[in-house]
C-alpha positions in Angstrom: 42.9 21.9 -10.3 39.4 23.4 -10.9 38.2 21.9 -7.6 40.7 24.1 -5.6 39.4 27.2 -7.2 35.8 26.3 -6.2 36.8 25.6 -2.6 34.7 27.9 -0.3 37.1 27.7 2.7 39.2 30.7 3.5 42.5 29.8 5.0 43.1 33.4 6.1 40.0 33.4 8.2 40.8 30.1 10.1 41.4 30.4 13.8 43.1 27.8 16.0 40.8 25.8 18.2 40.8 26.7 21.9 38.9 24.6 24.4 36.2 26.4 26.3 36.9 26.5 30.1 35.1 23.6 31.8 33.2 24.5 35.0 33.4 21.4 37.2 31.1 21.1 40.1 32.7 21.7 43.5 34.0 18.7 45.3 31.5 17.7 48.0 32.8 16.9 51.5 32.9 13.3 52.6 29.9 12.2 54.6 31.8 10.7 57.6 28.7 9.8 59.6 27.4 7.8 56.6 30.7 6.0 56.3 30.8 5.2 60.1 27.2 4.0 59.8 28.1 1.5 57.1 31.1 0.3 59.1 29.1 -0.1 62.4 26.2 -1.8 60.5 28.5 -4.4 58.9 30.2 -5.0 62.2 26.8 -5.4 63.9 25.5 -7.8 61.3 28.5 -9.9 60.7 30.0 -10.1 64.2 26.7 -9.9 66.1 27.5 -6.7 68.0 24.3 -5.1 69.3 26.1 -1.8 70.0 27.3 -1.7 66.4 23.8 -2.0 65.0 22.4 0.6 67.4 25.3 3.0 66.5 24.7 2.4 62.8 21.0 3.5 63.3 22.1 6.7 65.1 24.7 7.5 62.5 22.2 6.8 59.7 19.8 9.3 61.3 22.6 11.9 61.6 23.6 11.3 58.0 20.0 11.6 56.8 19.6 14.9 58.5 22.8 16.3 57.1 22.4 14.9 53.5 24.0 17.1 50.8 23.9 14.9 47.7 20.5 13.3 47.5 21.2 10.4 45.1 24.5 9.1 46.3 24.0 9.7 50.0 20.6 8.1 50.0 22.1 4.9 48.5 24.7 4.8 51.2 22.3 5.5 54.0 19.8 2.9 52.8 22.5 0.3 52.7 23.7 1.1 56.2 20.1 1.1 57.5 19.4 -2.3 56.0 22.6 -3.8 57.5 21.7 -2.2 60.9 18.2 -3.6 60.9 19.4 -7.0 59.7 22.0 -6.9 62.6 19.3 -6.0 65.1 17.0 -8.7 63.9 19.6 -11.4 64.0 20.9 -10.2 67.4 17.5 -10.1 69.2 15.4 -12.7 67.3 18.0 -15.0 65.9 19.1 -18.4 67.3 21.0 -18.3 70.6 24.5 -19.7 70.4 24.7 -22.9 72.3 27.0 -23.1 75.3 28.3 -26.6 75.7 29.5 -27.7 79.2 32.2 -30.3 78.9 
């Protein structure tokens, strides 16, 4: 019982815990030109569409100029640019599809 008399806590001074308001960063708008660049680049590389690869490069440039979030947008733009360049290289320098006459 002597331990309770030596207790330095004061129950009358205790306050209930209240969580501090959390300031979340504002939601950034979606980068539609970056998303369209990725779609066009993948279509240009996978389906061998020259127009898709060229459109991807144009949308990559537009997205690069209007970049809001440096880290996330740069990853998306670099991926789209790599797919677009890969599509252009395979379209213009790759092997030609053989046309068989039967």
